[in-house]
C-alpha positions in Angstrom: 22.9 -14.6 7.2 24.3 -14.0 3.7 21.6 -12.0 2.0 21.6 -11.7 -1.7 21.8 -8.3 -3.4 18.1 -8.7 -4.3 17.3 -8.0 -0.6 18.9 -4.6 -0.8 16.2 -2.2 -1.9 16.9 1.5 -2.4 14.2 4.0 -1.6 14.4 5.7 -5.0 14.1 2.5 -7.0 11.1 1.5 -4.8 9.2 4.8 -5.2 9.8 4.9 -8.9 8.8 1.2 -9.5 12.1 0.5 -11.3 11.8 -3.3 -11.2 8.2 -3.3 -12.4 8.9 -1.0 -15.3 12.0 -3.1 -16.3 10.0 -6.3 -16.0 7.3 -5.1 -18.3 9.8 -3.7 -20.8 12.0 -6.9 -20.8 8.8 -9.0 -21.3 7.7 -6.9 -24.3 4.4 -6.4 -22.5 4.0 -2.6 -23.2 1.2 -3.1 -25.6 -0.7 -5.3 -23.1 -0.2 -2.7 -20.4 -1.6 0.0 -22.7 -4.6 -2.2 -23.5 -5.4 -2.8 -19.8 -5.0 1.0 -19.1 -7.4 2.0 -21.9 -9.9 -0.7 -20.9 -10.0 0.4 -17.3 -10.1 4.1 -18.2 -13.1 3.6 -20.6 -15.0 1.6 -18.0 -14.3 4.1 -15.3 -15.4 7.0 -17.6 -18.6 5.2 -18.6 -19.6 4.4 -15.0 -18.5 7.9 -13.9 -20.6 9.5 -16.6 -17.6 11.2 -18.1 -18.3 9.2 -21.3 -21.9 8.8 -22.5 -22.3 6.6 -25.7 -25.7 7.4 -27.3 -27.1 9.1 -30.3 -27.3 12.8 -29.7 -29.0 15.6 -31.8 -27.1 18.6 -33.2 -25.6 21.1 -32.8 -22.2 19.3 -32.3 -19.4 21.2 -30.7 -16.2 21.1 -28.7 -15.8 23.6 -25.9 -13.3 24.4 -23.1 -14.8 25.9 -20.0 -12.1 27.8 -18.2 -13.7 29.0 -14.9 -16.4 27.5 -12.6 -19.8 28.9 -12.4 -21.8 29.6 -9.3 -21.7 26.6 -6.9 -19.4 24.5 -9.1 -16.1 23.1 -7.6 -13.0 24.8 -8.8 -11.0 21.6 -9.1 -13.1 20.6 -12.1 -11.9 23.5 -14.3 -10.7 24.0 -16.9 -13.0 21.3 -18.4 -13.3 20.0 -21.9 -16.8 19.1 -23.3 -17.3 17.2 -26.6 -20.8 16.9 -28.0 -20.8 14.5 -31.0 -23.3 12.3 -32.9 -22.0 9.2 -31.1 -22.2 10.6 -27.6 -20.8 13.1 -25.1 -17.4 13.4 -23.3 -16.9 15.6 -20.2 -13.3 15.9 -19.0 -13.0 17.9 -15.8 -9.5 18.9 -14.8 -8.7 16.9 -11.7 -11.0 14.0 -12.4 -9.3 13.5 -15.8 -5.8 13.3 -14.3 -7.0 11.1 -11.5 -8.5 8.7 -14.0 -5.3 8.6 -16.0 -3.1 7.9 -13.0 -5.4 5.2 -11.6 -5.7 3.6 -15.0 -1.9 3.5 -15.4 -1.5 1.9 -12.0 -4.2 -0.7 -12.7 -2.6 -1.5 -16.1 0.8 -2.0 -14.6 -0.5 -4.2 -11.9 -2.6 -6.3 -14.2 0.3 -6.8 -16.7 2.6 -7.9 -14.0 0.0 -10.3 -12.7 -0.4 -11.9 -16.1 3.4 -12.2 -16.6 3.9 -13.7 -13.2 1.1 -16.2 -13.7 2.7 -17.3 -17.0 6.0 -17.7 -15.1 4.2 -19.9 -12.5 2.9 -22.2 -15.2 6.4 -22.5 -16.7 8.0 -23.4 -13.5 8.2 -27.2 -13.1 8.7 -27.6 -9.4 5.7 -27.0 -7.2 7.9 -25.7 -4.4 9.1 -22.9 -6.6 5.6 -21.6 -7.0 5.4 -20.0 -3.6 6.9 -16.5 -4.3 5.3 -16.6 -7.8 1.9 -17.3 -6.5 2.3 -14.4 -4.0 3.4 -12.2 -6.9 0.3 -13.1 -9.0 -1.9 -12.0 -6.1 0.1 -8.9 -5.5 -0.2 -8.1 -9.2 -4.0 -8.3 -9.0 -4.1 -6.2 -5.9 -4.0 -2.8 -7.6 -6.9 -3.8 -9.9 -9.0 -5.2 -7.1 -8.5 -2.1 -5.0 -9.4 0.2 -7.8 -12.5 -1.8 -8.8 -14.0 -1.1 -5.4 -14.5 2.6 -6.4 -14.6 2.1 -10.2 -15.8 5.4 -11.6 -15.8 7.2 -8.3 -13.0 9.6 -9.1 -14.9 11.0 -12.1 -18.6 10.6 -11.2 -20.9 13.2 -10.0 -23.9 11.1 -9.0 -24.4 8.4 -6.4 -25.3 5.9 -9.1 -21.9 6.3 -10.6 -20.0 5.7 -7.3 -21.0 2.3 -5.9 -18.1 2.3 -3.5 -18.5 5.8 -2.1 -20.4 4.5 0.9 -17.5 2.1 1.8 -14.9 4.8 1.3 -16.9 7.2 3.5 -17.2 4.7 6.3 -13.5 3.7 6.5 -12.4 7.4 6.3 -14.8 8.8 8.8 -17.0 10.8 6.4 -20.3 10.4 4.7 -21.4 9.8 1.1 -22.9 13.2 0.6 -19.8 15.0 1.7 -17.6 12.9 -0.6 -19.9 13.5 -3.5 -19.7 17.2 -3.0 -15.9 17.0 -2.5 -15.4 14.5 -5.2 -11.7 15.3 -5.5 -11.1 13.1 -2.4 -12.3 10.0 -4.3 -9.7 10.5 -6.9 -7.0 11.0 -4.2 -8.3 7.9 -2.5 -8.0 5.7 -5.6 -4.5 7.0 -6.4 -3.3 6.4 -2.9 -4.5 2.8 -2.6 -3.3 1.8 -6.0 0.1 3.3 -5.5 0.5 1.5 -2.2 -0.4 -1.8 -3.8 2.2 -1.2 -6.5 4.8 -0.4 -3.9 4.1 -3.9 -2.4 4.4 -5.4 -5.8 7.6 -3.6 -6.5 9.0 -4.8 -3.2 8.2 -8.4 -4.0 9.9 -8.2 -7.4 13.0 -6.6 -6.0 13.4 -9.1 -3.2 12.3 -12.3 -4.9 13.0 -11.4 -8.6 16.2 -13.5 -8.6 14.5 -16.4 -7.0 11.7 -16.7 -9.4 13.8 -15.8 -12.4 12.1 -12.6 -13.5 14.7 -10.0 -12.5 17.0 -8.2 -14.9 20.1 -10.1 -13.6 18.3 -13.5 -13.7 17.4 -13.0 -17.3 20.9 -11.9 -18.2 22.5 -14.8 -16.4 24.4 -12.6 -13.9 22.2 -13.2 -10.9 23.8 -15.0 -7.9 22.8 -18.5 -6.9 19.9 -17.3 -4.7 17.5 -19.5 -2.7 14.3 -18.6 -1.0 13.6 -19.7 2.5 10.0 -19.3 3.4 8.8 -18.5 6.9 7.6 -21.2 9.2 3.8 -21.6 8.9 2.9 -21.7 12.5 0.7 -19.7 14.8 3.1 -16.8 14.9 3.0 -16.6 11.1 -0.8 -16.6 11.1 -0.9 -13.9 13.7 1.6 -11.8 11.8 -0.3 -12.0 8.6 -3.5 -10.9 10.3 -1.6 -8.0 12.0 0.0 -6.9 8.8 -3.3 -6.9 7.0 -5.0 -5.0 9.7 -2.2 -2.4 10.0 -2.3 -1.8 6.2 -6.0 -1.3 5.9 -6.3 0.8 9.1 -3.2 2.8 8.2 -4.3 3.7 4.6 -7.8 4.7 5.7 -6.5 6.7 8.7 -4.0 8.6 6.5 -6.7 9.5 4.1 -9.0 10.6 7.0 -6.8 13.8 7.1 -7.9 14.6 3.6 -11.5 14.1 4.7 -10.8 16.7 7.4 -9.7 19.1 4.7 -13.2 18.8 3.1 -14.6 20.2 6.4 -11.9 22.5 7.5 -9.8 24.2 4.8 -6.1 23.5 5.4 -5.1 27.2 5.2 -7.8 28.1 7.7 -7.0 25.3 10.2 -5.6 26.1 13.6 -2.2 25.0 14.9 -3.9 22.4 17.2 -5.7 21.0 14.2 -2.5 20.7 12.2 -0.8 19.0 15.2 -3.6 16.4 15.3 -3.3 15.9 11.6 0.4 15.4 11.7 0.9 13.4 14.9 -2.4 11.6 15.3 -3.1 10.9 11.7 -0.2 10.9 9.3 2.7 9.9 11.5 0.8 7.0 13.1 -0.8 5.9 9.8 2.5 6.0 7.8 4.3 4.1 10.5 1.6 1.3 10.3 1.6 1.2 6.5 5.4 1.0 6.3 5.5 -1.7 9.0 2.9 -3.7 7.1 4.7 -3.5 3.8 8.3 -3.5 4.9 8.5 -5.0 8.4 12.1 -6.2 8.3 13.5 -3.0 6.7 11.6 -0.8 9.2 12.8 -2.9 12.1 16.4 -2.6 10.9 16.0 1.1 10.7 14.7 1.4 14.2 17.5 -0.9 15.4 20.2 1.3 13.8 18.6 4.6 14.8 17.7 3.6 18.3 20.4 5.8 19.9 20.5 8.6 17.3 18.6 11.9 17.3 16.4 10.9 14.4 15.4 7.7 16.3 14.6 9.6 19.4 12.5 12.1 17.5 10.5 9.5 15.6 9.9 7.4 18.6 8.9 10.3 20.7 6.5 11.6 18.1 5.0 8.1 17.7 4.6 7.9 21.5 2.7 11.2 21.6 0.5 10.3 18.6 -0.3 6.8 20.0 -1.1 8.1 23.4 -3.4 10.7 22.0 -5.3 8.1 20.0 -5.6 5.4 22.7 -6.0 7.6 25.8 -7.9 10.8 26.6 -7.0 14.3 25.7 -8.1 16.9 28.3 -9.8 20.1 27.5 -9.2 22.6 26.0 -7.1 20.6 23.6 -10.0 18.2 22.9 -12.1 21.1 21.8 -9.3 22.3 19.4 -9.4 19.1 17.4 -6.9 16.9 19.3 -8.9 14.0 20.6 -8.7 10.2 21.1 -10.6 7.1 21.9 -11.4 8.2 25.5 -12.9 11.5 24.4 -15.3 9.8 21.9 -16.2 7.1 24.5 -17.2 9.9 26.9 -19.2 11.5 24.2 -21.1 8.3 23.6 -21.7 7.9 27.3 -23.2 11.4 27.4 -20.5 13.1 29.5 -20.2 16.9 29.3 -17.7 18.6 27.1 -16.0 20.0 30.2 -14.7 16.4 30.7 -13.3 16.4 27.2 -16.2 14.5 25.7 -16.4 14.6 21.9 -19.3 13.4 19.7 -17.9 10.7 17.3 -18.5 11.0 13.6 -20.7 7.9 13.6 -23.5 6.9 15.9 -23.0 4.0 18.3 -23.0 0.8 16.3 -20.7 -1.6 14.4 -19.1 1.0 12.2 -18.1 3.1 15.2 -16.8 0.1 17.1 -14.7 -1.0 14.2 -13.3 2.5 13.9 -12.4 2.5 17.6 -10.8 -1.0 17.4 -8.7 -0.5 14.3 -8.1 3.2 13.8 -7.8 4.2 17.4 -6.7 1.2 19.6 -4.8 -0.8 17.0 -2.9 2.1 15.4 -2.4 3.9 18.6 -1.3 0.8 20.5 1.1 -0.2 17.7 2.7 3.3 17.7 3.2 3.2 21.5 4.7 -0.3 21.2 7.1 0.8 18.5 8.1 3.8 20.5 8.8 1.9 23.7 9.6 -1.7 22.6 10.3 -1.7 18.9 11.7 -5.2 19.0 8.5 -6.7 20.3 6.4 -4.6 17.9 8.1 -5.9 14.8 8.6 -9.5 15.9 5.3 -10.9 14.8 5.5 -9.0 11.5 9.0 -10.3 10.7 7.7 -13.9 11.3 5.7 -13.6 8.0 8.7 -12.6 5.9 10.8 -15.1 4.0 14.5 -14.8 3.4 16.7 -14.8 0.3 20.1 -16.4 0.9 23.1 -17.2 -1.2 23.0 -20.8 -2.3 25.6 -23.0 -0.7 26.0 -20.8 2.4 25.6 -22.3 5.9 22.4 -20.3 6.2 20.9 -22.3 3.3 19.9 -25.1 5.7 16.6 -24.1 7.2 16.1 -24.3 11.0 13.6 -26.7 12.5 10.1 -25.8 11.5 11.0 -24.1 8.3 10.3 -25.3 4.8 13.3 -26.3 2.7 15.1 -23.8 0.5 14.0 -23.3 -3.0 16.7 -23.1 -5.7 16.5 -20.2 -8.1 17.2 -22.5 -11.1 17.4 -26.3 -11.6 21.0 -26.0 -12.4 21.7 -24.6 -8.9 19.9 -27.4 -7.1 22.4 -29.2 -4.8 22.0 -31.7 -1.9 21.2 -29.9 1.4 24.3 -28.8 3.2 26.7 -28.8 0.2 28.3 -25.6 -1.0 29.1 -24.4 -4.5 32.4 -25.7 -5.8 35.3 -23.2 -5.7 36.4 -21.6 -9.0 40.0 -22.9 -8.2 39.5 -26.2 -6.5 42.2 -27.3 -4.1 43.8 -30.6 -4.9 42.8 -33.5 -2.8 46.2 -33.8 -1.2 46.3 -30.2 -0.2 42.8 -30.4 1.0 43.7 -33.3 3.2 46.6 -31.4 4.7 44.4 -28.4 5.3 41.9 -30.6 7.1 
């Protein structure tokens, strides 16, 4: 397959959101981005009680509190307090920075969503709306994720954190613990918004030439690229469901390690606890998130590194982490913090701790069963499959990914079951099977002799 240069994504440009930043700058949408950011920040501060708009009596003052008092969390200091006739502003240290970062992410995502929606309206062919429609939804994703816990990163009361209960359930904690350790809510929002922006950046880098929003497309230097969507069959549906489940389970499981830090300080944790955090939590979770966002790129990496030391190390660690989650960890390791589905199942059944039984964080019920299904069995089973059979692990995920190919190549003709290719511009539309004319066409006589 002749893949366009848009399909080659560097890690640095992906992590720094280069295409998103360039798209906003080229579209002269900086002011719109700033507006969305300020709007979200003000709404978050009001719901989180960092900003109270009401008439207040004197005396009016501005004060910086440098150190926490008795029983106050250290991550909130230094804190700025403003008492004015129109209201009060409280700016704790970490909560303020978390609000700024989340607001920036939401503003970027919303701006890209608006720009892509406008591009969708301008495009005349209904077939070309596929990648753009996906881009619009991806642009809205950071905002939708952040609204779930709007105000949570800066709130100090349950009334200000409507989504704290949901965050607590998916990360294996409880609302009271998260309200006491409210730094975790800020980290949670930053993580989910940033992951959503990574998905948006990946979409723009891969399909930017196709939908005409990339830097090269606007300058007229983009190659004649067409988009070939995946076949919409049962394998596609199964792959979409699997990618969604892996993303949600992976993000929540990765953040569960931070929940553990609210109970066991990292510097006071044992070597066994750190082993569990790295192997059972972070490695398995990051593998699932990367597979959900970039299945083809991750599959290619495993294919290239299959017989290299790095490949053996990653696959071996994934196998250990997956087995620990899916199976049963014997004592005394289970008592040291390394435990899996089998240990919690024994705990629910009332088995003694000498059998490795561990009491789960939730009582028996739907929440616990969902935790077992997605965070233990799904993530653990996927890690084991990647370690042993990476080709089969990524096959259903790759079935959901479209392809960008050079217009006029032999790969432009879609195989049976696939939708036809979509030209990147009306001027590049050609009958199926024809290639682009050569810059130096061969005379007809010479062509006949060549044939």
